[in-house]
C-alpha positions as CSV (number, residue, x, y, z in Angstrom):
1,M,95.0,-24.2,17.2
2,S,93.7,-27.3,15.5
3,G,94.2,-28.0,11.9
4,H,89.8,-29.0,11.5
5,P,88.4,-26.7,9.0
6,V,85.8,-24.2,10.3
7,R,82.0,-24.5,9.5
8,S,80.3,-22.0,8.1
9,L,77.0,-21.6,9.3
10,P,73.9,-21.8,6.9
11,P,72.3,-18.5,6.4
12,P,69.1,-17.4,8.6
13,E,65.9,-18.4,6.4
14,R,63.9,-15.4,5.4
15,P,60.0,-15.7,6.8
16,A,58.0,-16.2,3.2
17,P,56.2,-12.9,2.4
18,T,52.8,-12.8,3.7
19,R,50.0,-10.6,2.0
20,P,48.5,-7.8,3.6
21,A,45.0,-8.2,4.9
22,P,42.3,-5.7,3.1
23,A,42.0,-2.3,5.1
24,R,38.3,-2.0,6.5
25,P,36.6,0.9,6.8
26,A,37.1,3.1,10.3
27,D,35.4,2.7,12.8
28,G,37.3,4.2,15.9
29,L,34.4,3.9,18.5
30,G,34.1,0.0,17.9
31,L,30.6,0.2,16.8
32,R,30.4,-3.2,14.8
33,R,31.0,-5.0,18.3
34,A,28.4,-2.3,19.9
35,I,25.6,-3.1,17.5
36,P,25.4,-6.1,16.2
37,D,24.5,-6.5,12.6
38,R,22.1,-9.0,12.8
39,M,19.3,-8.2,15.1
40,L,18.5,-4.9,14.4
41,P,17.7,-5.6,10.2
42,S,15.7,-8.2,11.2
43,V,13.3,-6.6,13.7
44,V,13.2,-3.8,11.0
45,A,12.4,-5.8,8.3
46,A,9.5,-7.2,10.6
47,M,8.5,-3.9,10.8
48,A,8.7,-3.3,7.5
49,F,7.0,-6.0,6.0
50,L,3.8,-5.0,8.4
51,A,4.4,-1.2,7.0
52,A,3.7,-2.5,3.5
53,L,1.0,-4.9,4.0
54,A,-1.3,-1.6,6.0
55,F,-0.6,0.2,3.0
56,A,-1.7,-2.2,0.6
57,G,-4.7,-2.2,2.4
58,A,-5.3,1.8,2.3
59,V,-4.4,1.3,-1.1
60,G,-6.9,-1.6,-1.8
61,A,-9.7,0.4,0.0
62,H,-9.4,3.4,-2.0
63,A,-9.1,1.4,-5.0
64,L,-12.7,-0.7,-4.2
65,A,-14.4,2.3,-3.5
66,A,-13.4,4.5,-6.5
67,R,-14.4,1.6,-8.7
68,W,-18.0,1.3,-6.3
69,S,-18.1,4.8,-7.7
70,R,-17.5,5.0,-10.7
71,G,-19.5,1.3,-11.3
72,A,-22.4,0.5,-9.1
73,G,-22.4,3.3,-7.4
74,A,-23.3,5.3,-10.2
75,I,-25.7,3.4,-11.5
76,V,-30.0,4.1,-10.6
77,T,-32.6,1.1,-11.2
78,V,-36.1,2.1,-11.6
79,Q,-39.1,-0.7,-11.8
80,V,-42.1,0.2,-13.6
81,P,-44.7,-3.2,-13.0
82,D,-47.1,-3.4,-15.9
83,P,-45.5,-1.1,-18.6
84,Q,-47.8,-1.1,-21.3
85,A,-50.5,0.1,-19.3
86,Q,-52.2,3.2,-19.1
87,A,-50.4,6.0,-17.4
88,A,-52.2,8.0,-14.4
89,T,-51.3,11.3,-16.1
90,G,-51.2,12.0,-19.8
91,A,-52.0,9.7,-22.6
92,G,-48.9,7.3,-23.1
93,S,-48.1,3.8,-21.8
94,R,-46.5,3.8,-17.8
95,I,-43.3,3.2,-19.6
96,D,-43.3,5.9,-21.6
97,T,-44.5,8.2,-19.3
98,V,-41.4,7.0,-17.1
99,L,-38.9,7.7,-19.7
100,A,-40.2,10.9,-20.4
101,T,-39.7,12.0,-17.2
102,L,-36.4,10.5,-16.6
103,G,-35.3,12.1,-19.7
104,G,-36.0,15.7,-18.3
105,T,-33.7,15.3,-15.2
106,P,-30.5,17.1,-15.7
107,A,-29.0,14.8,-12.9
108,I,-29.3,11.5,-15.1
109,A,-26.7,11.1,-17.9
110,T,-27.9,8.2,-19.5
111,R,-30.9,5.9,-19.4
112,H,-31.4,2.3,-20.9
113,R,-34.5,0.1,-20.7
114,L,-33.0,-3.9,-20.3
115,D,-34.6,-5.9,-23.2
116,E,-35.5,-9.4,-22.8
117,H,-32.4,-11.3,-23.0
118,E,-30.8,-8.7,-20.5
119,L,-33.7,-9.3,-18.4
120,D,-32.9,-13.2,-18.7
121,A,-29.5,-13.0,-17.9
122,L,-30.2,-10.9,-14.9
123,L,-32.7,-12.9,-13.4
124,Q,-30.8,-16.4,-14.7
125,P,-28.3,-16.9,-11.8
126,W,-32.1,-17.0,-9.1
127,L,-34.4,-18.4,-11.8
128,G,-31.9,-20.5,-13.7
129,A,-33.0,-21.7,-17.4
130,R,-34.8,-19.6,-19.8
131,S,-37.9,-21.7,-20.3
132,G,-41.1,-20.3,-19.0
133,L,-39.3,-17.0,-17.8
134,L,-40.7,-14.6,-20.2
135,A,-44.5,-15.7,-19.3
136,L,-43.7,-14.2,-16.3
137,P,-45.2,-10.4,-15.5
138,L,-42.2,-8.7,-15.5
139,P,-41.8,-5.3,-15.0
140,A,-40.1,-2.9,-17.2
141,V,-36.5,-2.1,-15.5
142,V,-34.6,1.2,-16.9
143,E,-30.9,1.4,-15.9
144,L,-29.7,4.9,-15.0
145,R,-26.1,6.3,-14.6
146,L,-25.9,9.7,-12.7
147,R,-23.6,12.6,-14.0
148,P,-20.7,13.1,-11.4
149,A,-21.2,14.3,-8.5
150,S,-24.7,14.3,-9.1
151,V,-27.9,13.1,-7.0
152,L,-31.1,12.5,-7.8
153,P,-33.9,14.6,-7.0
154,A,-35.7,14.3,-3.6
155,A,-39.1,14.6,-5.2
156,L,-38.5,12.2,-8.6
157,A,-40.1,9.1,-6.8
158,G,-42.9,10.8,-6.0
159,T,-43.4,12.4,-9.0
160,L,-42.9,8.4,-10.6
161,A,-45.2,6.9,-8.6
162,I,-47.8,9.4,-9.4
163,A,-48.0,9.2,-13.3
164,A,-47.1,5.1,-12.9
165,P,-48.3,4.0,-9.3
166,G,-46.2,1.2,-8.1
167,T,-43.6,2.6,-10.0
168,L,-40.0,1.5,-7.3
169,V,-36.7,3.9,-7.4
170,E,-33.7,1.9,-6.4
171,D,-30.8,4.1,-5.6
172,S,-27.5,2.9,-4.1
173,A,-26.8,6.3,-2.7
174,V,-27.2,5.3,0.9
175,W,-24.8,2.0,0.0
176,S,-22.1,4.3,-1.4
177,N,-22.3,6.7,1.5
178,R,-21.8,3.8,3.5
179,L,-18.8,1.9,2.0
180,L,-17.1,5.8,1.6
181,A,-17.5,5.8,5.3
182,L,-15.8,2.1,5.2
183,T,-13.4,3.2,3.1
184,Y,-12.1,6.6,5.4
185,S,-12.1,4.4,8.5
186,L,-10.0,1.7,7.2
187,Q,-7.7,4.0,5.5
188,A,-7.5,5.7,8.9
189,C,-6.9,2.3,10.5
190,A,-3.7,2.2,7.7
191,G,-2.8,5.5,8.5
192,L,-2.6,4.8,12.3
193,A,-0.8,1.1,11.9
194,L,2.1,2.9,9.8
195,L,2.5,5.6,12.8
196,T,2.7,2.8,15.5
197,V,4.9,0.4,13.2
198,A,7.3,3.9,12.8
199,A,6.3,4.4,16.5
200,V,8.3,0.7,17.1
201,A,10.9,0.6,14.8
202,G,12.0,4.1,16.5
203,W,12.2,2.5,19.8
204,V,13.8,-0.7,18.9
205,V,16.6,1.6,17.2
206,A,16.9,4.0,20.1
207,L,17.2,0.6,22.6
208,A,20.0,-0.7,20.0
209,T,21.6,2.4,20.0
210,R,21.4,2.9,24.2
211,A,23.1,-0.7,24.1
212,G,25.8,0.1,22.3
213,I,26.2,3.0,23.9
214,A,27.0,0.9,27.0
215,R,28.9,-1.3,25.8
216,R,31.2,1.5,24.5
217,R,30.6,4.0,27.2
218,G,34.5,3.9,28.0
219,A,35.7,4.6,24.4
220,I,32.7,7.5,24.2
221,E,34.0,9.0,27.1
222,L,37.8,8.8,26.3
223,V,37.1,10.1,22.7
224,H,34.7,13.1,23.8
225,G,37.0,13.8,26.4
226,L,40.2,14.5,24.2
227,G,37.5,16.8,21.9
228,A,35.7,14.8,19.8
229,T,32.2,17.0,19.2
230,D,29.3,15.3,19.8
231,S,28.4,15.7,15.8
232,Y,30.9,13.4,15.3
233,V,29.8,10.8,18.1
234,A,26.6,11.0,17.1
235,G,27.6,10.7,13.5
236,R,29.0,7.4,13.8
237,F,26.4,6.1,15.9
238,A,23.7,7.8,13.2
239,R,25.4,6.0,10.0
240,R,25.9,2.7,11.5
241,T,22.1,2.1,12.7
242,G,21.0,4.3,9.6
243,W,22.6,1.6,7.3
244,L,21.4,-1.6,9.3
245,A,17.6,0.1,9.1
246,L,18.0,0.3,5.5
247,V,19.1,-2.7,5.2
248,G,16.1,-4.2,7.2
249,G,14.0,-2.1,5.3
250,A,14.7,-3.5,2.1
251,V,14.6,-6.9,2.8
252,G,10.9,-6.2,4.7
253,A,10.6,-4.8,1.1
254,L,11.6,-7.5,-1.1
255,V,9.8,-10.2,1.3
256,A,6.2,-7.8,1.0
257,L,6.6,-7.9,-2.7
258,P,5.6,-11.5,-3.9
259,V,2.7,-11.3,-1.0
260,L,1.6,-7.9,-2.0
261,A,1.7,-8.8,-6.1
262,Q,-0.6,-12.2,-5.4
263,L,-3.2,-9.8,-3.3
264,S,-3.1,-7.3,-6.2
265,R,-3.8,-10.2,-8.9
266,L,-6.9,-11.1,-6.4
267,A,-8.5,-7.8,-6.2
268,A,-7.4,-6.6,-9.5
269,P,-10.8,-7.7,-11.0
270,F,-13.0,-6.2,-8.5
271,A,-11.1,-3.0,-8.8
272,T,-10.4,-2.5,-12.5
273,G,-8.1,0.2,-13.2
274,G,-7.0,0.8,-9.9
275,M,-5.4,-2.0,-8.5
276,G,-4.2,-3.4,-12.0
277,Q,-2.5,-0.2,-12.9
278,A,1.6,-0.3,-13.1
279,L,4.2,2.0,-14.3
280,P,4.6,2.4,-17.8
281,G,6.7,-0.4,-20.4
282,A,9.8,1.3,-20.6
283,I,10.2,1.8,-16.3
284,I,9.3,-1.9,-15.9
285,G,11.6,-2.8,-18.7
286,S,14.7,-1.3,-16.7
287,Q,13.9,-3.2,-13.5
288,T,13.7,-6.6,-14.8
289,D,17.0,-7.3,-14.2
290,L,16.3,-7.0,-10.4
291,L,12.7,-8.0,-9.8
292,P,9.9,-10.4,-11.9
293,S,8.3,-8.3,-14.2
294,L,5.4,-9.9,-13.5
295,M,5.3,-8.7,-10.2
296,L,5.6,-5.3,-11.3
297,D,2.8,-5.4,-13.9
298,A,0.1,-6.8,-11.0
299,L,1.3,-4.1,-8.4
300,P,-0.5,-0.6,-8.1
301,L,1.5,2.5,-9.3
302,P,1.3,3.5,-5.5
303,L,2.6,0.6,-4.4
304,L,5.2,0.7,-6.6
305,V,6.3,4.1,-5.9
306,A,6.3,3.0,-2.1
307,L,8.3,-0.1,-2.2
308,P,11.4,1.8,-3.4
309,A,10.8,4.2,-1.0
310,L,10.4,2.0,2.3
311,P,14.7,0.9,2.8
312,L,15.2,5.1,2.6
313,A,12.0,6.2,5.3
314,T,13.6,3.1,7.8
315,G,17.0,4.3,7.1
316,L,15.8,7.8,7.7
317,I,13.8,6.7,11.2
318,G,17.7,4.7,12.0
319,W,19.3,7.8,11.6
320,L,17.5,10.2,13.1
321,T,16.7,7.9,16.3
322,A,20.4,7.5,16.5
323,Q,21.2,11.3,16.5
324,A,18.5,12.3,19.3
325,T,19.4,9.5,21.3
326,V,23.8,9.7,21.5
327,R,22.8,13.5,21.7
328,A,20.4,13.4,24.7
329,W,22.6,11.0,26.3
330,L,25.9,12.8,25.6
331,R,24.3,16.0,27.0
332,R,23.9,14.4,30.5
333,L,28.3,13.7,30.6
334,P,29.8,16.0,33.1
């Protein structure tokens, strides 16, 4: 043996400790790859936006019709030409006889004869400034407000024409009935649009679920063959698609919020008491951290209730559709 000293080998380097990757929720069927998290929420968001617009149209039509029924629809105008002349029946003037006849009509809640200033304000948009206006032989105009759910007697116009020939009764009942018919038509169209949007959303979810089944067919058949129940497999798909549909519905509702707020501000002067009605201040104050309070103030109460419920509805549609689609496919397995 030689006298050379033996060199000792350096100790092996230890690998640096690595942090464990954060745990992800279990996805036994690999549905994150089978059902992507972009396509389905995008389509559902578009459907939710259209549903919000359709529902807003129905709410707006109802508010406008209610405003008309409480306002112009409940007003009847009576014009009496040559009001100070002798009445055909009785000893009084024509206008006094007409007012007395109107006062004995049970359907009339109030009656008011327009004075000179009110007539001037009424005719000024058509005839311009007031100068020389009162020199014209203007008829007396009486404004009647009917009681709720009341109509004028059919014989009233004839009675007034006998007492004061030439008296004209302008009843807006015909226009009110037409407006109500139009309102019901618009609400029916809005309901049909909502049903169509829900059907399209369900069809999109069904297609996405079928695509996911096709991509993971082998894994599903293996797990099902090992004893996994239909409820387990369908529940996996339903939770995935239901969550994505809920996210899409929330996005659609948030996108629709500023649009509906602007439309509500534009329609508020025409439907006071309907479109401008918001939630109580305490509830609005609790939401200011999430949404601008100005938008909440502009929205009517039905939309403030419907918008938060929209994501829940889309999520429920996604969950039910996925359950039905997967169970129907599993029943065809051997």
